[in-house]
N, C-alpha and C positions, 0 to 999 in steps of 0.2 A: 196074371199081374197079382191080381187081389189075393190069391191062395198064397204066393211068395211071401206078401206082406203078412198074412196071418201066421204062416210058419215061422218067419222071421221074428213076429212079435213074441210068438208061444216060446220059441228058443231064449229070447232074451228074459222073459218071465221066469223059465225054468232056471236060467243061469242067475238070476238075482235072488231067486227063493233058494238055491244051493248055497250061495254066498252067505244069505242072510242066516241060514241054517248053522253054517259053520261059524259064523261069528258069534251066534246065540250060544253055541257049544263051548266056544272059547270061554265066553265071559262066564257060563256056568261053571267050567273047570277053574278058572281064575278065582271066581267068588268061593267055591268049595276049598281051595287051598288056604284064602285068607281065613276061612272060618276056623280051619284045621290048625293055622298056626296061631290064631287067637285062643283056641281052646288048649293047645299046649302051654301057652305063656300063662294063662289063668290056671291052670292045673299046676304049672311048676310055683307060680306065685303062691296059690293056696298051701301046697306040700311044704313051702319055706317058711311061710309064718304058723305053721301048725305045730 
């Protein structure tokens, strides 16, 4: 019985870690996209005013 609880707890920890990893990667990709858009907007603004 104790072994089943440990195995179940380990499975839950692994699932949570994987879910958190995917959420972190999504945040990184979203942030990268926002930075890229900001850089493009800055470049376009700089080139328009020069």
